[in-house]
C-alpha positions in Angstrom: -13.7 -1.9 22.3 -12.7 -2.1 18.7 -15.2 -0.8 16.1 -15.1 0.0 12.4 -17.6 2.4 10.9 -18.3 2.1 7.2 -19.3 5.3 5.4 -20.7 5.2 1.9 -19.7 8.8 1.1 -21.2 9.0 -2.4 -24.6 8.7 -0.9 -24.2 12.0 0.9 -23.0 14.2 -2.0 -26.0 16.5 -1.6 -25.2 17.0 2.1 -21.6 18.3 1.5 -22.4 22.0 1.9 -24.1 21.3 5.3 -21.2 19.0 6.4 -18.6 21.6 5.4 -20.4 24.2 7.5 -19.8 22.1 10.6 -16.1 21.3 10.0 -13.2 23.4 11.3 -11.9 26.1 8.9 -8.7 24.2 8.2 -10.7 21.1 7.0 -13.1 23.2 5.0 -10.1 24.8 3.2 -8.6 21.4 2.5 -11.9 20.2 1.0 -12.3 23.2 -1.2 -8.8 22.8 -2.5 -9.6 19.5 -4.3 -9.7 19.7 -8.1 -12.2 16.9 -8.6 -15.7 17.0 -7.0 -15.6 13.3 -6.1 -12.5 14.0 -4.0 -14.1 16.9 -2.3 -17.2 14.8 -1.5 -15.0 11.9 -0.1 -13.0 14.2 2.1 -15.9 16.3 3.4 -18.2 13.3 4.2 -15.5 11.2 5.8 -14.2 14.0 8.0 -17.7 15.0 9.1 -18.5 11.3 9.8 -15.3 11.0 11.8 -16.2 13.9 14.1 -19.7 12.5 14.6 -18.3 9.0 15.5 -15.7 10.5 17.9 -18.4 12.6 19.6 -20.5 9.4 20.1 -17.8 7.4 21.6 -16.8 10.3 23.8 -20.3 10.9 25.0 -20.4 14.4 23.5 -23.0 16.2 21.4 -20.3 17.2 18.9 -16.6 17.3 18.3 -15.1 20.4 16.8 -11.7 20.3 18.5 -8.4 20.4 16.5 -6.5 17.2 16.4 -3.0 16.7 17.7 -0.7 15.9 14.7 2.3 13.6 15.2 5.7 14.1 13.6 4.8 11.9 10.7 1.3 13.3 10.3 -0.7 10.9 12.4 -3.7 12.6 14.0 -4.9 11.9 17.5 -7.3 13.3 20.1 -6.3 16.5 21.8 -4.5 16.1 25.2 -7.6 17.1 27.0 -9.1 13.7 26.0 -6.1 11.6 26.8 -7.9 9.9 29.7 -10.5 8.5 27.3 -8.0 6.0 25.9 -9.7 6.4 22.5 -7.6 5.8 19.4 -8.8 6.3 15.9 -7.9 5.9 12.2 -9.6 7.2 9.1 -9.2 6.1 5.5 -11.3 7.2 2.5 -11.3 6.5 -1.2 -13.8 7.2 -4.0 -17.3 6.3 -2.6 -16.3 4.6 0.6 -14.6 5.5 3.9 -13.7 3.5 7.0 -13.3 4.9 10.6 -11.7 2.6 13.2 -12.0 3.5 16.9 -10.4 1.5 19.7 -9.7 1.6 23.4 -7.3 -1.3 23.1 -4.3 0.6 21.8 -3.2 2.3 18.6 -5.2 1.3 15.5 -4.8 1.7 11.7 -7.3 1.1 8.9 -7.0 1.4 5.2 -9.4 1.1 2.3 -8.6 1.3 -1.4 -10.6 1.1 -4.6 -9.2 -1.5 -7.0 -8.4 0.2 -10.2 -7.0 -0.8 -13.6 -4.7 2.2 -14.0 -2.0 1.1 -11.6 1.1 -0.6 -12.8 1.0 -3.2 -10.1 4.2 -5.0 -10.9 6.2 -1.8 -11.4 4.9 -0.3 -8.2 5.2 -3.5 -6.2 8.9 -3.8 -7.2 9.6 -0.3 -5.9 7.7 -0.3 -2.6 7.2 -4.0 -1.5 9.6 -6.6 -0.3 11.2 -8.7 -2.9 9.4 -11.9 -1.9 6.1 -10.1 -2.1 6.7 -8.6 -5.6 8.0 -11.9 -6.8 4.8 -13.7 -5.6 2.7 -11.1 -7.5 4.8 -11.6 -10.7 3.8 -15.3 -10.7 0.1 -14.6 -10.8 -2.2 -13.9 -13.8 -3.2 -10.3 -14.4 -6.5 -10.3 -12.4 -5.1 -12.2 -9.5 -2.0 -10.0 -9.4 -4.1 -6.8 -9.3 -6.3 -8.1 -6.5 -3.2 -9.4 -4.6 -1.5 -6.1 -5.0 -4.3 -4.1 -3.4 -4.9 -6.7 -0.7 -1.2 -6.4 0.2 -1.2 -2.6 -0.1 -4.1 -2.1 2.4 -2.6 -4.5 4.9 0.7 -2.7 4.8 -0.8 0.8 4.9 -3.1 0.0 7.8 0.0 -1.1 9.8 2.0 2.0 8.8 -0.9 4.2 9.8 -1.3 2.5 13.1 2.4 3.0 13.9 2.2 6.6 12.7 5.4 6.2 10.7 4.2 7.6 7.4 4.4 6.3 3.8 7.6 8.2 3.2 9.4 5.2 4.8 7.9 2.9 2.2 5.9 -0.3 2.5 8.6 -2.9 2.7 7.8 -3.6 6.3 6.2 -5.6 7.6 7.1 -8.4 5.1 3.8 -10.4 4.8 3.3 -14.0 3.9 2.4 -14.1 0.2 0.3 -17.2 0.8 -1.9 -15.2 3.1 -2.6 -12.4 0.7 -6.2 -13.4 0.4 -6.6 -14.8 3.9 -10.0 -14.1 5.5 -11.7 -14.9 8.8 -10.1 -14.4 12.2 -7.2 -12.2 13.2 -3.6 -12.9 12.0 -1.1 -12.1 14.7 2.5 -11.0 14.0 5.2 -9.3 16.0 6.8 -6.2 14.5 8.3 -3.0 15.8 8.7 -4.6 19.3 4.9 -5.0 19.6 2.2 -7.6 19.1 -0.2 -6.8 16.2 -3.4 -8.3 15.1 -4.7 -7.9 11.6 -8.2 -8.4 10.2 -9.5 -8.2 6.6 -12.6 -5.9 6.5 -15.6 -6.9 4.4 -16.2 -4.1 1.9 -18.2 -3.9 -1.4 -16.9 -5.5 -4.6 -14.2 -3.3 -6.1 -12.6 -2.3 -2.8 -10.0 -3.8 -0.4 -9.6 -3.0 3.3 -7.7 -4.1 6.3 -7.4 -3.3 10.0 -4.4 -3.4 12.3 -4.6 -3.2 16.1 -1.7 -3.1 18.6 -2.4 -5.6 21.5 -0.8 -6.4 24.8 -0.1 -10.0 23.7 -1.0 -12.6 21.1 -3.6 -14.2 23.3 -5.6 -11.0 23.2 -6.3 -11.5 19.5 -8.4 -14.5 20.2 -10.8 -12.5 22.3 -11.0 -9.4 20.1 -13.5 -9.2 17.3 -14.0 -5.9 15.5 -17.6 -4.7 15.4 -18.6 -3.4 12.0 -21.2 -0.6 12.0 -22.8 1.4 9.2 -22.6 5.1 9.6 -25.5 7.5 8.9 -25.8 11.2 9.7 -27.1 11.5 13.3 -30.1 13.7 12.2 -31.3 11.3 9.4 -32.7 8.4 11.4 -33.1 6.7 14.7 -29.6 5.4 14.6 -28.6 8.9 15.9 -29.2 7.8 19.5 -26.7 4.9 19.1 -24.1 7.1 17.4 -24.4 10.0 19.8 -24.1 7.7 22.8 -22.2 4.8 21.6 -21.2 2.1 24.1 -17.7 2.8 25.3 
């Protein structure tokens, strides 16, 4: 099972007080610490949605447990749920969040809003591999901006799946510049001693997203197709039944 839930967080801004009331104290404090309201909304809605999604896949009515935090900050289910085999990854940006859940192995997802305020060439030169930044330098401004964010989400999804953190940079894995805008089926690569499959995730215009999944072997990628689901609060509509008792 590999599933990606899409969350349009801006649609639930009016629900934030209720959502915050159902989050652990540590997450409420983190949400309240944001300076900008849009960041508070993004954090509160995405973390509430994550806990609803996990509850559904675990067959629970709710999930209020504290996460285990790895040495580089990667969250995972508490040890009491280790037998479930469930892995997850959360990414959120202004207006949109993605939640990936898998029973196939570690998973990472990233979504970013494409903005005009980033110095794509300067940042690419400092964090990407030389071949990647050189490829971006040969593109016109619009293509370079799109290519930068496509490359960023692919690399960050991989980093999140491995749990190695952004502090180590985004120079690995080195990606094929010709495949920056690749779409369709999974791309398979070998990195860190493991086999990885990568998928672009369809998101609204103005965003870029990617998914990484660790697999037993390259052949597995042919059989695995991520299921994309739209998240709604469980008490808003009939989809509650499917979310609260999601198919394992």
